C-alpha positions, 0 to 999 in steps of 0.5 A: 741773297740766294743763299739766305733764302735756301737756308731760310727754306731749309730751316723752315722745312726742318722745323717741326710744326707745333700743331695742336692735337687734332679733334674729332667729336661725335654725338650719337643717340640711342632711342628710348621709349615709354609713358612714364619716367619709370618706363624711361629708366627701364628703357635706358638700363636696357639700351644704354651704353655699357649699362649707363644712360650716357657714355663718353669714350675719348681715344688718343693716338700719336705719331713719331712726330708727335702728331696727335689725334683725339677722337671723342664719342659721346652717346646719349638717350633720345626720345622716340616718337612713340614716347608719350610723356606728361608735360611734367615728366617731359620737363624732367626728362629734358633737365636730366638730359641737359644735366647728362650732356654737361656731365659727359662733356666734363668726360670729354674735357679729360680727353682734351686735357690728356691730349694737351698734356701729351702735346705739351710733353712732346709725346713723353709717356703718353700712356701714362698721361692717358692712365692718369686722366682715365683714372680722373674719369673714373673719380669724376663718376665716383664723386658725382654717382655718374652725374646723379649730384649734377641733376642726372636723375629721373625721379617721379 
C-alpha cells in the first residue's frame, strides 16, 4: 500500500502540468479633446499610439517547461472632460470607439491563438508561430483599412 502511494506521488510530481497559457490583458487610454469630429481626428493623429487611433500589442514568453505567458495591451482614445461635442457628434464618437474596441479585440485574439498554438505544439518553433500570427495582424489591418471597413471612422 505504502509502495503504491509512493509510486503514485512520484508519478504525479514527475508529470508535467498541462497548464493553459497565462493571460494578462490591460486596457490603457490616452486623452483627446475637441469640439468637432475634425478636432478629434487631429488630436488622435497627434496623440495616438504609433500613429494609430488604437493599438494592440501582444507579447508571448515561454519557459523550457513550456509555461506560456501572454501579455496583451490595448491602447484606446478617451474623451477628455474638456471635449465639447454636439449630441450628434457624440453618437458618432461612441459608435467609432465601440468599433475600434471590437477591432482591437480581433488583434488580441490573434495573440491568444498564437499562445494556444505554441502551447499545443509543446513550444516547438514558437517564434515561427508568432511570425504567422503577427502577419495575420498586418493582414487584418490591410483588409479592414485599420478598421475603417468595420466602422472605425469619424465622418462629419
